[in-house]
C-alpha positions in Angstrom: -15.1 -49.9 66.6 -17.7 -48.2 64.2 -14.9 -46.1 62.4 -13.2 -49.4 61.9 -16.4 -50.6 59.9 -17.1 -47.9 58.3 -13.6 -47.8 56.7 -13.8 -51.8 56.1 -17.1 -50.7 53.9 -15.5 -48.1 51.9 -13.0 -50.1 51.1 -14.8 -53.5 50.9 -15.9 -52.6 47.0 -12.3 -51.6 45.6 -10.6 -54.7 47.2 -13.6 -56.8 45.7 -12.8 -55.5 42.5 -9.1 -55.7 42.1 -8.5 -58.9 44.7 -5.1 -59.4 43.2 -3.8 -56.4 44.0 -5.6 -56.2 47.3 -4.2 -59.6 47.9 -0.5 -58.8 46.8 -0.6 -55.3 49.3 -1.8 -57.5 52.0 1.3 -59.8 51.5 3.6 -57.1 50.8 2.7 -55.3 54.0 2.9 -58.7 56.2 6.5 -59.4 54.5 8.1 -56.0 55.6 6.6 -56.8 59.1 8.5 -60.5 58.9 11.5 -59.0 58.0 11.9 -56.9 60.4 10.5 -59.0 63.2 13.8 -60.9 65.4 14.9 -64.0 64.3 13.6 -65.8 68.3 10.0 -65.0 66.7 10.4 -68.2 64.2 12.9 -70.0 66.4 14.1 -70.8 69.8 17.8 -71.4 68.1 18.8 -67.6 66.5 20.6 -69.3 63.0 17.2 -71.5 62.6 15.1 -68.5 63.0 16.6 -66.6 60.7 16.4 -69.2 57.9 12.9 -69.8 58.6 12.1 -65.7 58.3 13.7 -66.0 55.1 11.8 -68.4 53.6 8.8 -66.6 54.4 9.8 -63.3 53.2 11.3 -65.6 50.0 7.8 -67.3 49.3 5.8 -64.5 50.4 7.8 -62.4 47.5 6.9 -64.9 44.8 3.5 -64.9 45.7 3.4 -60.9 45.1 5.1 -61.0 42.5 2.7 -63.7 40.9 -0.2 -61.7 42.0 1.4 -58.3 39.9 2.0 -60.4 37.0 -1.8 -61.6 37.3 -2.6 -58.0 37.4 -0.6 -57.1 34.6 -2.2 -59.4 32.3 -6.1 -58.8 33.5 -5.0 -55.0 32.5 -3.3 -56.0 28.7 -6.6 -57.8 28.4 -9.0 -55.5 29.1 -7.2 -52.8 27.1 -7.0 -54.8 24.0 -9.9 -54.5 22.8 -9.5 -50.5 23.4 -6.5 -50.5 21.3 -8.1 -52.7 18.4 -10.6 -49.8 18.9 -9.2 -47.3 18.3 -6.5 -48.9 16.0 -9.4 -49.9 13.7 -11.3 -46.5 13.9 -10.0 -43.5 15.2 -6.4 -44.3 13.4 -7.8 -45.8 10.2 -9.4 -42.7 9.9 -6.6 -40.4 10.2 -5.4 -39.9 6.9 -9.0 -38.9 5.9 -9.1 -36.5 9.0 -5.2 -35.0 7.9 -6.5 -34.4 4.7 -9.3 -32.5 5.4 -7.2 -30.3 7.9 -4.9 -29.9 4.9 -8.1 -28.5 2.9 -9.5 -26.3 5.9 -5.6 -25.3 6.3 -5.4 -24.2 2.5 -9.1 -22.7 2.2 -8.5 -20.5 5.7 -4.6 -19.3 4.0 -6.7 -18.5 0.4 -9.4 -16.3 2.2 -6.6 -14.5 4.3 -4.8 -13.4 1.0 -8.2 -12.8 -0.4 -8.8 -10.5 3.1 -5.7 -9.1 2.5 -6.4 -8.3 -1.0 -9.6 -6.5 -0.5 -8.2 -4.3 2.5 -5.7 -2.9 -0.3 -8.9 -1.7 -2.4 -9.9 1.9 -0.9 -12.2 3.9 -1.6 -11.2 7.4 -2.0 -14.5 10.3 -0.5 -13.1 13.8 -1.4 -10.9 15.7 -3.6 -8.2 16.0 -1.8 -7.8 12.0 -1.3 -8.2 11.6 -5.0 -5.5 14.3 -5.9 -3.0 12.8 -3.4 -3.3 9.4 -4.6 -2.8 10.4 -8.0 0.7 12.5 -6.3 1.7 9.5 -5.0 0.7 7.3 -8.0 3.1 9.5 -10.2 5.7 9.7 -7.8 9.2 8.1 -9.6 6.9 6.0 -11.5 8.2 4.4 -15.0 4.8 3.7 -16.3 1.3 5.0 -17.2 -1.6 3.8 -18.5 -4.9 5.5 -19.0 -8.0 4.5 -20.2 -11.1 6.7 -20.1 -13.5 9.2 -22.4 -11.2 12.5 -23.4 -8.0 12.4 -21.0 -8.5 16.1 -19.5 -6.9 15.3 -16.8 -4.3 13.3 -17.7 -3.3 16.2 -20.3 -3.3 18.7 -17.5 -1.6 17.4 -14.7 -0.5 13.8 -14.9 1.2 13.8 -18.3 2.9 16.7 -17.8 4.7 15.8 -14.3 5.2 12.6 -15.6 6.9 14.0 -18.2 9.4 16.5 -16.2 9.7 14.1 -13.3 11.6 11.8 -15.8 13.5 14.1 -18.1 14.8 15.6 -14.1 15.9 11.9 -13.4 17.0 11.1 -17.3 15.3 8.0 -17.0 12.8 6.0 -19.5 8.5 6.6 -19.1 6.3 4.4 -20.8 2.7 5.6 -21.1 0.1 4.0 -22.5 -3.8 6.4 -23.6 -6.9 5.3 -24.7 -9.4 7.6 -25.7 -12.7 7.6 -27.5 -12.2 8.1 -31.4 -12.4 11.6 -32.5 -13.8 10.8 -35.6 -16.3 8.5 -34.6 -19.8 10.9 -34.4 -21.6 8.3 -32.9 -19.6 7.3 -29.8 -19.2 10.9 -29.4 -22.4 12.0 -29.4 -23.0 8.6 -26.8 -20.7 10.6 -24.4 -21.2 13.8 -24.4 -25.4 12.8 -23.9 -24.1 10.8 -21.0 -22.2 13.8 -19.6 -24.8 15.9 -20.0 -27.3 13.7 -18.0 -25.4 13.7 -15.3 -25.5 17.2 -15.2 -26.3 20.2 -17.4 -23.9 22.5 -16.1 -20.0 23.6 -16.8 -17.6 21.3 -15.2 -14.4 22.5 -13.6 -12.8 24.0 -17.2 -16.0 26.0 -17.4 -17.4 24.2 -20.3 -20.2 22.3 -20.8 -20.5 19.2 -23.0 -21.4 18.7 -26.4 -20.1 16.7 -29.3 -17.9 19.3 -30.9 -16.5 19.3 -27.1 -15.3 15.7 -27.1 -14.0 15.3 -30.2 -11.9 18.7 -29.6 -10.5 17.2 -26.1 -9.3 14.0 -27.9 -7.7 15.4 -30.9 -6.1 17.6 -27.7 -4.8 13.9 -26.2 -3.2 12.9 -29.8 -1.9 16.5 -29.9 0.0 16.3 -26.5 1.2 12.7 -27.3 3.0 14.1 -30.3 4.1 17.0 -28.9 5.9 15.6 -25.4 7.2 12.6 -27.9 9.5 15.3 -29.7 10.5 17.1 -26.8 11.9 13.8 -24.6 13.6 10.9 -26.1 12.7 8.5 -23.4 9.4 8.7 -23.3 7.9 5.4 -24.5 4.3 6.7 -25.6 1.2 5.5 -27.4 -2.6 6.3 -28.1 -5.3 4.0 -28.5 -8.6 5.3 -30.3 -12.1 3.6 -29.0 -15.2 3.1 -30.5 -17.3 2.3 -27.4 -17.2 4.7 -24.5 -16.9 4.0 -20.6 -18.4 5.8 -17.5 -14.9 5.0 -16.0 -11.6 6.4 -15.9 -8.6 4.4 -15.1 -4.9 5.6 -14.3 -2.1 2.6 -13.5 1.3 3.3 -12.2 3.9 1.5 -11.2 2.5 1.4 -8.0 -1.4 1.8 -7.5 -4.3 1.8 -9.5 -6.7 4.9 -9.4 -10.3 4.0 -11.4 -12.7 7.4 -11.2 -16.2 8.0 -11.9 -18.3 11.1 -12.9 -18.3 11.8 -8.8 -15.4 14.3 -8.7 -15.6 13.2 -4.7 -15.9 9.5 -5.6 -12.9 6.8 -6.2 -11.4 3.7 -6.0 -7.6 2.6 -5.5 -5.5 -0.1 -5.2 -1.7 -1.0 -4.6 0.2 -2.7 -7.1 0.7 -6.5 -6.4 -2.7 -6.9 -5.5 -5.8 -8.9 -7.1 -7.7 -5.8 -8.4 -4.6 -4.1 -9.3 -3.3 -7.2 -11.7 -6.8 -7.7 -13.1 -7.4 -4.1 -14.4 -4.1 -3.9 -15.3 -4.7 -6.5 -18.0 -7.9 -5.2 -18.8 -6.0 -2.3 -19.6 -3.3 -3.5 -21.5 -6.1 -6.0 -23.5 -8.4 -2.9 -24.6 -5.7 -0.9 -25.8 -4.2 -3.8 -27.9 -8.0 -3.6 -29.5 -8.4 0.1 -30.2 -7.3 1.7 -32.8 -3.7 2.5 -32.8 -2.2 6.3 -33.7 0.5 6.0 -35.5 2.9 7.6 -32.6 6.1 6.7 -34.7 6.0 8.9 -37.1 6.5 11.6 -35.2 9.4 12.9 -36.6 7.9 13.8 -39.7 5.8 16.9 -38.4 7.9 19.1 -36.1 6.0 20.5 -33.8 6.6 24.2 -32.5 6.4 25.0 -28.6 3.6 27.0 -29.4 2.5 24.6 -32.8 0.7 26.7 -35.7 -2.4 26.1 -37.1 -0.7 24.4 -40.2 1.4 22.5 -38.2 -1.5 21.1 -35.5 -3.9 20.2 -39.2 -0.9 18.2 -41.3 -0.1 16.3 -38.0 -3.8 14.8 -38.4 -3.6 15.0 -41.7 -0.6 12.4 -41.9 -1.6 9.9 -39.4 -4.9 9.5 -40.8 -7.3 11.4 -38.9 -8.0 14.6 -40.8 -10.1 17.6 -38.6 -13.2 18.2 -39.7 -13.4 20.4 -42.9 -16.0 22.4 -41.1 -13.2 23.4 -38.7 -11.6 26.7 -38.8 -8.3 28.3 -37.6 -10.1 28.9 -34.2 -11.0 25.2 -33.9 -7.7 24.7 -34.3 -6.3 27.2 -31.8 -8.9 25.9 -29.5 -7.3 21.9 -29.7 -3.8 23.4 -29.5 -4.6 24.9 -26.4 -6.3 22.0 -25.0 -3.5 20.0 -26.0 -0.8 21.5 -23.9 -2.8 24.3 -21.5 -5.6 22.0 -20.5 -7.5 23.3 -17.6 -8.2 20.7 -14.7 -11.5 19.5 -14.5 -11.2 19.0 -10.6 -10.7 22.9 -10.1 -6.7 22.4 -9.4 -4.7 24.8 -10.6 -3.3 23.6 -14.7 0.0 22.2 -15.2 0.9 23.5 -18.1 2.7 21.4 -20.6 5.4 23.3 -22.0 7.5 23.4 -19.4 5.8 21.0 -16.6 5.1 23.8 -14.7 
């Protein structure tokens, strides 16, 4: 009895809160019991007992259905305010929240692209890495853009090897070069002073930087451009002369960008189709358009020998409107020709002979 009383106490709160359901459950149990009782329990006559039993079951079933319907209506009445709150509150704000989610998604996508682009800007920390990056940039490239001081490495390595590879594959090659204007004494002095302020020791070529060396190096780059243009018909080369100096050197091919500084062990590289590459490409194009253009279209007027003579070099610079200084003697002209075709690699690697690309 104690257990039964305890069970009733536990069930009583639930039955009080759900009276209609409790009554329906009780009636269902009663109907089930009546349905299995013998007809004789309802009347002496079996036929009459069956009718009475059927009436009880039918009536109880109707009552159960009524209670169930009442429970459903009550639940709907309770849910109506909740549904209205959801409809007028959360659902009404759903478009705004979806818009915010879309904005967040765009932000995440943009951030991911930016991070992917930054991952492709890599710092090179040694001469070997820089040399390897240049080798990869030269491989099968159809274009090369350079902007820097005087283009010493360009003459020593990049231009001869790129032209040799293009000639071997019989393909077109576009080269754009921007260097310091050798006729602008002021910018030449500024560049020489900058290089000496970093180190007054000879560089990889064995020379120190003076104003005269800056001028000769730039003259040599112009001469090298004419010399290679005369010997390879599929070479589209242009040279621009700048009145300002830069502390960076840009080398840009079809596949990558390499930005070097005076430290031979530090550089940056970025692959094509990245944010950094595309913007540097635009910078080089615009800068080249603003530079004083060397009329390389006149390359046929002054043929250059495999070993240009003093007269050929002097006549060339006279024809293009950039005459050599009157103070230059034959030895100075020979020095310019040597720098043009046998430039020494400033990074100390074996130089490439511009005459045969080896």
